[in-house]
C-alpha positions in Angstrom: -46.0 -44.4 -83.7 -45.5 -47.7 -85.6 -45.5 -51.3 -84.3 -42.0 -51.7 -85.7 -40.8 -49.0 -83.2 -41.5 -51.3 -80.4 -40.0 -54.8 -81.0 -41.2 -58.0 -79.2 -38.1 -59.8 -77.9 -37.5 -63.2 -76.4 -36.7 -62.7 -72.8 -34.7 -65.0 -70.8 -35.9 -65.8 -67.2 -33.0 -67.6 -65.5 -35.6 -69.0 -62.8 -37.4 -70.9 -65.6 -34.9 -71.6 -68.3 -37.2 -74.1 -70.0 -40.0 -71.5 -70.6 -40.0 -69.1 -73.4 -41.0 -65.6 -72.4 -41.7 -62.5 -74.6 -41.2 -59.0 -73.6 -42.3 -55.7 -75.1 -41.9 -52.1 -73.9 -44.1 -49.2 -75.2 -43.7 -45.8 -73.7 -42.4 -47.0 -70.3 -45.0 -49.7 -70.0 -43.7 -53.2 -70.1 -45.4 -56.5 -70.4 -43.7 -60.0 -70.1 -45.7 -63.1 -71.0 -45.2 -66.7 -72.1 -48.0 -66.0 -74.7 -47.0 -64.1 -77.9 -50.6 -63.3 -78.7 -51.0 -61.4 -75.4 -47.8 -59.4 -76.1 -49.0 -58.5 -79.7 -52.4 -57.4 -78.2 -50.7 -55.3 -75.6 -48.4 -53.7 -78.2 -51.5 -53.0 -80.5 -53.4 -51.5 -77.6 -50.6 -49.2 -76.5 -49.9 -47.9 -79.9 -53.4 -47.5 -81.1 -54.5 -45.8 -77.8 -51.3 -43.8 -77.2 -53.1 -40.5 -77.1 -55.6 -41.8 -74.4 -52.7 -43.2 -72.2 -50.8 -39.9 -72.6 -53.9 -38.0 -71.3 -54.3 -40.4 -68.4 -50.7 -39.9 -67.3 -51.1 -36.1 -67.6 -54.1 -36.2 -65.4 -52.5 -38.6 -62.9 -49.5 -36.3 -62.8 -51.8 -33.4 -61.9 -53.6 -35.4 -59.2 -50.2 -36.5 -57.6 -48.9 -32.9 -57.6 -52.1 -31.6 -56.1 -52.1 -34.3 -53.4 -48.4 -33.6 -52.6 -49.1 -29.9 -52.2 -51.7 -30.7 -49.6 -49.7 -33.2 -47.6 -49.3 -31.8 -44.0 -46.3 -33.9 -43.0 -43.4 -34.1 -45.5 -40.1 -36.0 -45.0 
């Protein structure tokens, strides 16, 4: 994974047209902020720690599947 694979774009918020927003999406995680440095830190963290976040998602999926298997009342 490279930083260039996840561009930071200027995002238009029509509720606040005078404010510049930045947006970046990395592996289905999106952050929108008015501060470019926060977006850069988010992208760096997501890319540098991708293996950690993938493992967290895997464990969360297992936990959710186990919980749903134990639910007594299902719709």
